[in-house]
C-alpha positions in Angstrom: 13.8 -80.7 8.8 17.3 -81.9 7.8 20.0 -79.4 6.9 21.0 -79.1 3.2 24.1 -77.5 1.7 24.0 -73.8 0.9 24.1 -74.5 -2.9 21.0 -76.6 -2.6 18.9 -73.9 -0.9 16.6 -71.8 -3.1 14.5 -68.8 -1.9 11.4 -71.1 -1.8 13.2 -73.5 0.4 14.3 -70.7 2.7 10.7 -69.5 3.0 9.7 -73.1 3.8 12.2 -73.3 6.6 11.0 -69.9 8.0 7.3 -71.0 7.7 8.2 -73.9 10.1 9.5 -71.2 12.5 6.2 -69.4 12.2 4.1 -72.5 12.7 6.2 -73.7 15.6 6.6 -70.2 17.1 10.4 -70.6 17.1 12.5 -67.4 16.8 15.3 -66.8 14.4 18.4 -64.8 15.1 19.3 -61.6 13.2 22.8 -60.3 12.7 23.8 -56.8 11.9 26.5 -54.3 12.9 26.3 -50.7 14.0 29.5 -48.7 13.6 31.5 -51.9 13.7 29.8 -53.4 16.8 27.8 -56.7 16.2 24.1 -56.4 17.0 22.4 -59.7 17.4 18.9 -60.4 18.7 16.1 -62.9 18.3 13.3 -62.1 16.0 9.8 -63.6 15.7 8.5 -64.7 12.3 5.2 -62.9 11.9 4.2 -63.8 8.3 5.3 -65.5 5.2 4.5 -64.3 1.6 5.9 -65.7 -1.6 7.9 -62.5 -2.2 8.8 -61.5 1.3 8.8 -62.4 5.0 7.6 -60.3 8.0 9.6 -60.3 11.3 9.0 -58.7 14.7 12.5 -57.5 15.6 14.4 -55.8 18.5 14.3 -52.0 18.2 18.0 -51.8 17.8 18.0 -54.4 15.0 15.4 -52.2 13.2 17.8 -49.2 13.3 20.7 -51.4 12.0 18.6 -52.8 9.2 17.8 -49.2 8.2 21.4 -48.2 8.2 22.9 -51.2 6.5 19.9 -51.8 4.2 20.2 -55.6 4.9 20.2 -58.2 7.6 21.4 -61.8 8.1 18.9 -64.4 9.3 20.0 -67.5 11.2 17.9 -70.7 11.4 19.3 -73.8 13.0 17.7 -75.8 10.1 19.7 -73.9 7.5 23.4 -74.5 6.7 24.3 -70.8 6.7 23.1 -67.3 7.3 20.5 -65.9 4.9 20.9 -62.3 3.6 17.7 -60.3 3.2 16.9 -56.7 2.2 14.2 -54.5 3.8 11.0 -53.6 2.0 9.6 -51.5 4.9 10.4 -50.9 8.6 7.8 -50.0 11.3 9.8 -48.5 14.2 6.8 -48.2 16.5 5.8 -51.9 16.3 9.3 -53.1 15.3 8.0 -55.0 12.3 10.4 -55.4 9.3 9.4 -56.7 5.9 12.2 -58.4 4.1 12.7 -59.5 0.5 15.3 -61.2 -1.7 16.2 -63.9 0.8 19.4 -65.8 -0.3 22.4 -67.5 1.2 25.3 -65.4 0.1 28.6 -66.8 -1.1 30.5 -64.5 1.3 29.7 -62.0 4.1 31.8 -58.9 4.2 31.1 -57.3 7.6 32.4 -59.2 10.7 29.2 -60.1 12.4 30.9 -61.6 15.5 33.7 -59.3 16.5 33.7 -55.5 17.3 35.8 -53.4 14.9 35.7 -49.9 16.5 36.8 -46.7 15.0 38.4 -44.1 17.3 36.2 -41.3 18.7 39.1 -38.9 18.2 41.8 -39.1 15.6 44.6 -41.6 16.5 47.9 -41.3 14.8 49.9 -44.5 14.3 53.6 -44.7 13.8 54.5 -47.6 11.7 58.1 -48.9 11.3 59.6 -51.8 9.3 63.0 -52.9 8.2 64.5 -51.1 5.2 62.1 -48.2 5.3 61.5 -44.9 7.0 59.0 -44.6 9.8 55.6 -43.5 8.6 52.9 -41.7 10.6 49.3 -42.6 9.5 45.7 -42.5 10.7 44.0 -45.4 12.4 40.7 -46.5 10.9 39.6 -49.1 13.3 40.9 -51.7 15.9 39.7 -55.1 16.9 40.7 -58.0 19.3 39.9 -61.3 17.7 40.4 -65.0 18.8 43.3 -65.7 21.1 43.6 -62.0 21.7 45.1 -61.3 18.3 45.0 -57.6 17.7 44.0 -56.2 14.3 44.6 -52.6 13.5 43.4 -51.1 10.2 45.2 -47.9 9.0 45.0 -45.7 5.9 48.2 -45.7 3.9 49.2 -44.0 0.6 48.5 -46.1 -2.4 52.3 -46.2 -3.2 53.3 -47.1 0.3 56.0 -49.9 0.1 54.1 -52.6 2.0 53.3 -56.1 1.0 51.2 -58.8 2.6 53.0 -60.6 5.4 55.6 -57.8 5.8 56.7 -57.6 9.5 55.8 -54.2 11.0 55.8 -52.5 14.3 52.9 -50.1 15.3 53.0 -47.5 18.1 50.1 -45.3 19.1 48.2 -43.5 21.9 44.5 -44.4 22.0 43.8 -41.1 23.9 45.8 -38.2 25.2 46.1 -39.6 28.7 47.2 -43.1 27.8 50.8 -44.4 27.5 52.2 -45.4 24.2 50.7 -48.7 23.0 52.7 -51.0 20.8 51.8 -53.9 18.5 54.2 -56.2 16.7 52.7 -58.0 13.7 52.4 -58.6 10.0 50.5 -57.0 7.2 47.3 -59.1 7.0 45.7 -57.4 4.0 45.9 -54.4 1.6 42.7 -53.1 0.0 42.4 -50.2 -2.5 40.0 -47.5 -1.3 37.6 -46.7 -4.1 38.0 -43.1 -5.4 41.1 -42.3 -3.3 44.8 -42.7 -3.8 45.0 -44.7 -0.6 44.8 -48.3 0.7 43.3 -49.8 3.8 46.1 -51.8 5.4 45.2 -54.3 8.1 47.9 -55.4 10.5 47.5 -58.5 12.7 49.7 -58.9 15.7 50.3 -59.2 19.4 51.0 -56.8 22.3 52.4 -57.1 25.8 49.9 -58.0 28.5 49.7 -54.4 29.7 49.1 -53.0 26.2 46.6 -55.8 25.5 44.6 -54.8 28.5 44.7 -51.1 27.4 43.4 -52.1 24.0 40.7 -54.4 25.4 39.5 -51.6 27.7 39.5 -49.1 24.9 37.4 -51.4 22.6 34.9 -52.0 25.5 34.6 -48.2 26.1 34.0 -47.6 22.5 31.4 -50.4 22.4 29.5 -48.7 25.2 29.6 -45.3 23.5 28.4 -46.8 20.2 25.5 -48.7 21.8 24.5 -45.4 23.5 24.5 -43.8 20.1 22.4 -46.7 18.7 19.8 -46.1 21.5 19.7 -42.4 20.6 19.3 -43.2 16.9 16.3 -45.5 17.8 14.6 -42.9 20.0 15.0 -40.3 17.2 13.4 -42.6 14.6 10.6 -43.5 16.9 9.8 -39.9 17.6 9.7 -39.4 13.8 7.6 -41.4 11.4 6.4 -44.8 12.6 7.0 -46.3 9.3 9.8 -45.7 6.8 10.9 -47.3 3.6 
């Protein structure tokens, strides 16, 4: 089945592609996140209906679908990920029924990189030319391609920052660690709904030693978050076998 462009793909066409997976017993891939950590496993197409599709999923994926109220399906015969919303989730048999299958114009969560929030409050000192130093709260941190470090912080709505401003960040990821420093630029500024604050994302680089500290911290938080995901699954399984 040849690939088509995203604009050419209707729900009926998506179901047709998934029916081929069912007939040929080929799995699809599902993408979600849990507390900023990507969760990706294969899923088996179990049934196709004109209004929905049934998948047998990994237990952790079922928890993520419940939390996010959506998932993203990947088929090698489709040009892009397909977004779908749950109708019902059976945590005992790991069966998820999905509806409203559509290729989205954009995908907001980062499905491929971990963006971890601190387990304890991390204060970030930010400095820039022609302004006083400001101490603010870290929201999350990530290490992307080519080890570029991204740090998201919460700043007052009237903070005098603009996109591409050069800034310097200094913070301790835990009480026992040395001061970690990141030199970078303001990557984005987003108003936080219902608050007089903005989410400011800084992209930058660190020395090799600080980079290793950040990578180790992200890996530790990933392990902690995956442990929490397992606990969440076990709790759901001990509860009702089916939830909507």
